[in-house]
C-alpha positions in Angstrom: -65.2 -36.1 -77.2 -63.3 -36.3 -80.5 -62.1 -39.8 -79.9 -59.7 -40.0 -82.8 -57.9 -36.9 -81.8 -57.8 -37.9 -78.1 -56.5 -41.3 -79.1 -53.7 -39.8 -81.3 -52.8 -37.3 -78.6 -52.7 -40.0 -76.0 -50.6 -42.3 -78.2 -48.1 -39.5 -78.8 -48.0 -38.6 -75.2 -47.5 -42.1 -73.8 -45.1 -43.3 -76.5 -46.4 -46.8 -76.4 -44.2 -47.9 -79.3 -41.7 -46.5 -81.8 -43.0 -45.1 -85.1 -42.0 -48.1 -87.2 -42.9 -50.8 -84.6 -45.8 -53.0 -85.4 -48.6 -53.7 -82.8 -50.7 -56.8 -82.5 -54.3 -55.9 -81.7 -56.5 -58.4 -79.8 -59.9 -58.0 -81.6 -63.0 -60.0 -80.6 -65.5 -58.4 -83.0 -67.2 -56.4 -80.3 -67.6 -52.7 -80.3 -64.5 -51.8 -78.2 -62.0 -53.8 -80.2 -63.5 -52.9 -83.6 -63.3 -49.2 -82.7 -59.7 -49.7 -81.5 -58.8 -51.3 -84.9 -60.4 -48.4 -86.8 -58.5 -45.9 -84.6 -55.2 -47.6 -85.4 -56.1 -47.8 -89.1 -57.1 -44.1 -89.3 -53.9 -43.1 -87.3 -51.7 -45.1 -89.7 -50.0 -46.9 -86.9 -48.6 -50.3 -88.1 -50.6 -53.2 -86.8 -51.9 -56.7 -87.3 -54.9 -58.4 -85.7 -55.3 -61.5 -83.6 -58.7 -63.2 -83.0 -59.6 -66.1 -80.8 -62.6 -68.3 -81.4 -63.4 -70.1 -78.2 -66.1 -72.3 -79.9 -68.5 -71.6 -77.0 -71.3 -69.9 -78.9 -71.6 -72.1 -82.0 -72.5 -70.1 -85.2 -72.3 -66.8 -83.3 -68.6 -67.3 -82.6 -68.0 -68.2 -86.2 -69.7 -65.0 -87.3 -67.5 -63.0 -85.0 -64.5 -64.5 -86.6 -65.8 -63.9 -90.1 -66.5 -60.2 -89.3 -62.9 -59.6 -88.1 -61.5 -61.6 -91.0 -63.5 -59.6 -93.6 -62.5 -56.3 -92.0 -58.8 -57.3 -92.3 -59.2 -58.4 -95.9 -60.9 -55.2 -96.9 -58.0 -53.1 -95.5 -55.1 -55.5 -96.3 -54.3 -56.0 -92.6 -52.5 -59.2 -91.5 -55.0 -61.5 -89.7 -54.1 -64.2 -87.2 -56.8 -66.5 -85.8 -57.1 -69.7 -83.7 -59.8 -71.9 -82.5 -59.8 -73.4 -79.0 -61.7 -76.3 -77.5 -62.2 -74.1 -74.4 -64.8 -76.2 -72.6 -62.6 -79.3 -72.8 -59.6 -77.3 -71.6 -61.6 -75.9 -68.7 -62.6 -79.4 -67.7 -59.0 -80.6 -67.9 -57.6 -77.7 -65.9 -60.7 -77.7 -63.5 -61.0 -74.0 -64.0 -63.9 -71.6 -64.9 -64.6 -70.9 -68.6 -63.6 -67.2 -68.3 -60.3 -67.9 -66.6 -59.5 -70.7 -69.0 -60.3 -68.5 -72.0 -58.1 -65.7 -70.6 -55.1 -68.1 -70.1 -55.5 -69.5 -73.6 -55.9 -66.1 -75.2 -52.8 -64.5 -73.7 -50.6 -67.5 -74.2 -51.5 -67.6 -77.9 -51.2 -63.9 -78.4 -47.9 -63.8 -76.6 -46.6 -66.6 -78.9 -47.8 -64.7 -82.0 -46.0 -61.6 -80.9 -42.8 -63.5 -80.4 -43.1 -65.4 -83.7 -43.8 -62.3 -85.8 -41.8 -59.8 -83.7 -44.7 -57.5 -82.9 -43.5 -54.9 -80.5 -46.6 -54.8 -78.3 -49.9 -56.4 -77.7 -52.8 -54.0 -77.5 -56.2 -54.7 -75.8 -59.3 -52.6 -76.0 -59.8 -52.1 -72.2 -61.4 -48.7 -71.4 -62.3 -46.5 -68.5 -65.4 -48.5 -67.6 -63.4 -51.7 -67.5 -61.0 -50.0 -65.1 -63.8 -49.0 -62.7 -65.4 -52.5 -62.9 -62.0 -54.1 -62.1 -61.5 -51.8 -59.1 -65.0 -52.6 -57.7 -64.6 -56.4 -58.2 -61.2 -56.2 -56.4 -62.9 -54.4 -53.5 -65.7 -56.9 -53.3 -63.2 -59.8 -53.2 -60.9 -58.1 -50.7 -57.6 -57.9 -52.6 -56.3 -55.1 -50.5 -54.3 -52.1 -51.6 -52.8 -53.9 -54.6 -56.3 -54.2 -56.1 -56.9 -50.5 -56.1 -54.7 -49.6 -59.0 -57.1 -51.0 -61.5 -55.8 -52.0 -64.9 -52.4 -50.6 -65.8 -52.1 -48.7 -69.0 -49.0 -50.5 -69.9 -47.8 -53.8 -68.4 -44.5 -55.1 -69.9 -45.5 -55.8 -73.6 -49.2 -55.3 -73.2 -50.7 -51.9 -73.8 -54.2 -50.5 -73.3 -54.4 -47.4 -75.4 -58.1 -46.8 -74.9 -58.0 -46.7 -71.1 -58.7 -43.0 -71.2 -62.0 -43.4 -73.0 -65.4 -44.3 -71.6 -67.7 -46.9 -73.1 -70.2 -44.3 -74.2 -67.5 -42.4 -76.1 -66.5 -45.6 -77.9 -70.1 -46.5 -78.8 -70.8 -42.9 -80.1 -67.7 -43.1 -82.3 -68.8 -46.5 -83.7 -72.3 -45.0 -84.5 -70.9 -41.8 -86.1 -68.4 -43.7 -88.3 -70.7 -46.6 -89.1 -68.3 -49.2 -87.7 -69.8 -52.7 -87.9 -69.4 -54.8 -84.8 -71.2 -57.8 -83.2 -72.8 -57.9 -79.7 -72.0 -60.9 -77.5 -75.4 -62.0 -76.1 -73.7 -63.2 -72.9 -72.8 -59.6 -72.1 -76.5 -59.0 -71.3 -76.5 -61.6 -68.6 -75.5 -60.8 -65.0 -74.3 -64.4 -64.3 -70.7 -63.3 -63.9 -69.5 -60.8 -61.3 -68.2 -58.3 -63.9 -71.5 -58.3 -65.8 -73.4 -57.8 -62.6 -71.2 -54.8 -61.7 -71.6 -53.4 -65.3 -75.3 -54.0 -65.6 -76.6 -53.4 -62.1 -74.3 -51.6 -59.8 -72.7 -48.9 -61.9 -76.0 -47.8 -63.6 -77.6 -47.4 -60.1 -74.7 -45.2 -58.9 -74.7 -43.2 -62.1 -78.2 -42.1 -61.4 -77.0 -40.4 -58.3 -73.4 -39.5 -59.5 -73.4 -39.2 -63.3 -69.6 -38.5 -63.4 -68.8 -41.7 -61.4 -66.7 -43.3 -64.1 -64.4 -40.3 -64.6 -64.2 -39.7 -60.8 -63.2 -43.2 -60.0 -60.6 -43.3 -62.8 -59.0 -40.2 -61.4 -58.9 -41.9 -58.0 -57.4 -45.0 -59.6 -54.4 -42.9 -60.8 -53.8 -41.6 -57.3 -54.2 -45.1 -55.8 -51.5 -46.4 -58.1 -49.1 -43.7 -56.8 -50.1 -44.5 -53.2 -49.3 -48.1 -53.7 -45.8 -47.3 -54.8 -45.3 -45.3 -51.5 -46.9 -48.2 -49.6 -44.5 -50.8 -51.1 -41.5 -48.6 -50.3 -42.6 -48.2 -46.7 -43.2 -52.0 -46.3 -39.8 -52.8 -47.7 -38.3 -50.2 -45.3 -40.0 -52.0 -42.4 -38.9 -55.4 -43.6 -35.2 -54.4 -43.8 -35.4 -53.0 -40.2 -37.2 -56.0 -38.7 -36.3 -59.2 -40.6 -32.9 -60.8 -40.2 -32.0 -64.0 -42.0 -29.8 -66.4 -40.1 -29.1 -69.5 -42.2 -32.4 -70.9 -43.3 -34.4 -69.1 -40.6 -35.8 -65.5 -40.3 -35.6 -63.6 -37.0 -37.9 -60.7 -36.0 -37.2 -58.9 -32.7 -40.4 -58.8 -30.6 -39.8 -55.5 -28.8 -39.1 -53.7 -32.1 -42.2 -55.2 -33.8 -44.5 -54.3 -30.9 -43.6 -50.6 -31.3 -44.5 -50.5 -35.0 -47.7 -49.0 -36.2 -50.1 -49.9 -37.8 -49.1 -53.3 -36.3 -51.7 -55.5 -38.1 -50.8 -54.2 -41.5 -47.0 -54.5 -40.9 -47.5 -58.1 -39.6 -49.5 -59.0 -42.6 -46.9 -57.8 -45.0 -44.1 -59.5 -43.1 -45.7 -62.9 -42.7 -47.8 -63.2 -45.9 -44.8 -64.3 -48.0 -44.5 -67.3 -45.7 -48.0 -68.5 -46.4 -49.8 -66.8 -43.5 -53.3 -65.5 -44.2 -54.9 -62.3 -42.9 -57.1 -64.4 -40.6 -54.0 -65.6 -38.8 -52.6 -62.1 -38.1 -54.5 -61.7 -34.7 -53.0 -65.0 -33.6 -49.5 -63.9 -34.7 -49.9 -60.7 -32.7 -50.9 -62.8 -29.6 -47.5 -64.5 -29.9 -45.9 -61.2 -29.1 -47.1 -61.5 -25.5 -47.0 -65.3 -25.2 -44.4 -67.5 -23.5 -41.5 -69.1 -25.3 -42.3 -72.2 -27.2 -45.7 -71.1 -28.5 -46.0 -71.2 -32.3 -48.4 -70.9 -35.2 -48.1 -72.6 -38.6 -49.0 -72.1 -42.3 -48.9 -74.7 -44.9 -45.1 -74.2 -45.4 -43.8 -72.4 -42.3 -43.9 -72.1 -38.5 -43.6 -68.9 -36.4 -42.0 -69.8 -33.1 -41.9 -67.5 -30.0 -38.4 -67.9 -28.6 -37.5 -65.5 -25.9 -37.0 -62.1 -27.6 -37.7 -63.2 -31.2 -40.3 -64.6 -33.5 -38.5 -67.2 -35.6 -39.8 -68.2 -39.0 -38.7 -71.7 -40.0 -39.7 -73.9 -42.9 -41.8 -76.9 -42.2 -40.2 -80.0 -43.6 -42.9 -81.9 -45.5 -40.6 -84.8 -46.7 -43.6 -87.1 -47.2 -45.9 -84.5 -48.9 -46.5 -84.9 -52.6 -48.1 -81.4 -53.0 -46.7 -78.2 -51.4 -48.5 -74.9 -51.8 -46.4 -71.8 -51.9 -48.3 -68.6 -51.1 -45.3 -66.2 -51.2 -41.6 -65.8 -51.4 -38.9 -65.7 -50.1 -39.1 -69.2 -48.7 -37.2 -72.4 -48.3 -38.8 -75.8 -48.7 -37.7 -79.4 -48.0 -39.4 -81.7 -50.6 -38.5 -85.3 -50.5 -34.7 -85.6 -50.9 -34.4 -82.1 -52.2 -34.1 -78.6 -50.7 -35.7 -75.8 -52.7 -35.1 -72.0 -52.1 -37.4 -69.3 -53.6 -36.4 -65.7 -53.9 -37.2 -62.7 -56.1 -34.4 -60.7 -57.8 -33.8 -58.3 -60.7 -33.2 -60.0 -64.0 -29.5 -61.1 -64.1 -27.3 -60.0 -67.0 -26.0 -63.6 -67.5 -28.4 -66.6 -67.5 -27.0 -69.6 -65.6 -26.7 -72.9 -67.4 -27.2 -74.8 -64.1 -30.3 -77.0 -64.6 -30.9 -77.0 -60.9 -31.7 -73.2 -61.0 -34.8 -71.8 -62.7 -35.4 -68.1 -63.5 -39.0 -67.4 -64.1 -40.6 -64.1 -65.3 -42.6 -62.8 -62.3 -45.2 -61.4 -64.7 -46.2 -65.0 -65.6 -46.9 -66.1 -62.0 -50.0 -66.1 -59.9 -50.0 -67.3 -56.3 -50.4 -69.8 -54.9 -47.8 -71.8 -56.9 -47.5 -75.5 -56.3 -44.5 -77.7 -55.9 -45.6 -81.3 -56.5 -44.6 -84.8 -57.7 -45.1 -85.3 -61.5 -48.1 -87.2 -62.7 -49.0 -89.4 -65.7 -50.9 -87.1 -68.1 -48.7 -84.0 -67.3 -47.6 -82.0 -70.3 -45.7 -78.8 -70.8 -44.0 -76.7 -73.5 -40.2 -77.4 -73.2 -38.0 -74.3 -73.5 -36.4 -74.1 -76.9 -39.1 -76.2 -78.7 -41.0 -73.2 -80.2 -44.1 -73.7 -78.1 -44.5 -77.4 -79.0 -46.6 -79.2 -76.5 -45.0 -82.4 -75.1 -46.2 -85.0 -72.6 -43.9 -85.1 -69.6 -43.8 -88.9 -69.7 -42.4 -88.9 -73.3 -40.0 -86.1 -72.3 -38.6 -88.3 -69.5 -38.3 -91.3 -71.9 -36.5 -89.2 -74.5 -34.1 -87.9 -71.8 -33.5 -91.5 -70.5 -34.5 -90.8 -67.0 -34.3 -93.9 -64.9 -37.4 -95.3 -63.2 -36.1 -94.7 -59.7 -35.2 -91.1 -60.5 -38.7 -90.5 -61.9 -40.1 -91.3 -58.4 -38.3 -88.3 -57.0 -39.1 -85.8 -59.9 -40.8 -82.6 -58.9 -42.6 -80.0 -61.0 -43.5 -76.4 -60.3 -47.1 -75.6 -61.2 -48.8 -72.2 -61.7 -52.5 -71.8 -62.7 -52.7 -75.5 -63.7 -49.6 -75.1 -66.0 -46.2 -76.6 -65.4 -43.6 -73.8 -65.2 -40.6 -76.0 -64.5 -39.6 -79.6 -64.5 -37.3 -79.4 -61.6 -33.7 -80.0 -62.5 -34.5 -80.6 -66.1 -36.3 -78.0 -68.2 -38.2 -74.7 -67.9 -41.5 -74.2 -69.7 -41.4 -71.8 -72.7 -44.3 -69.8 -71.4 -42.5 -68.8 -68.2 -39.1 -67.9 -69.6 -37.6 -64.4 -69.1 -37.4 -62.0 -72.0 -35.7 -58.7 -72.8 -38.5 -56.8 -71.1 -38.4 -58.9 -67.9 -37.6 -56.8 -64.8 -38.2 -59.1 -61.9 -37.6 -62.9 -61.8 -38.4 -65.7 -59.4 -35.2 -67.6 -58.8 -35.6 -71.2 -57.6 -32.6 -73.3 -56.6 -32.9 -77.1 -56.1 -30.2 -78.9 -54.2 -29.9 -82.4 -52.6 -30.6 -82.4 -48.9 
């Protein structure tokens, strides 16, 4: 493969950005990202580089940073860098090192893009990464949504090397004498991705040498199938689910005739917090007597004559409420919260009791909980300046009795919204936002 030509042809075909728009490249110092940087440089595409030092590998991490910095200096390329205390942050968030590093990386890179007005963020994911992601999703049971692999473009993030295989990238580095550094941890199969990369894929390649290309072709078809699947699910939802006030009614006779019944039931009830393991019990309700019910953390499905009725459980005394899907309505203390998804509105409301959150920033479950001492967030409009919530409340002269009834919305250990007060900068909608989570808080 002539990787440079393929890269340039793919860039032209996909139109990732305009000719004068500048791209921020996420460069670690490894072979994939260093080759990506060389391809951008050779193609004369305007770009800058961002590098994260997670301070997890001591001197080795510092040498990675120095390599990328020197590369930029030699080519007069703008270089952005940051150092994270990743281990401490992982301990604070009670998350794994890899997940913590990913959150820190993308939050910082996103902030750099906004500050310097870079049009897109480019990562060096390639075809092998795509296959590894698909297999990991299959192993973890993520369903049809896990079959589309890594998208080539997702909002402001682009992956212009997704067409290329790892071997093509390494050959290009060797032929062009591109200097890069190997991360020793990549040779260990401690993490699932490394185990898939080092053990599973090589074993399959011995039997099917073209496996990477074959699976990537399938991933493209899976993504199209998923679009059809979502349209079919939405069609069934409109036919079967009727909202009456705060409750949702599903006619039993109509539902029993639908096929495949288990899949349709899962898609109808999962947004209300019901798991796949509960679906057989929900189906049993179709033939049960009136009054029988099953509950999730937030909702109850009641068999009432000819309908299954979905109602919100009222956890007035609960301090922590898990939300596994929307739409839903929740009673929390003296407030009533409603959650729906909608297209980005043309006008942004000034009502502090309504929050609009970019759906791309959310991962389920999200948590509605009482605020705690030690909470912090990045208040909207403060240019990504971190602030303790306790200080924020003092500055806003919130009375002690009102603090007792203050709720926050949390996602991946990060506060997304201080209910009724301020959104977090990291979760705001932007010009490229297509779908928002709309949350409305009203007194009960």
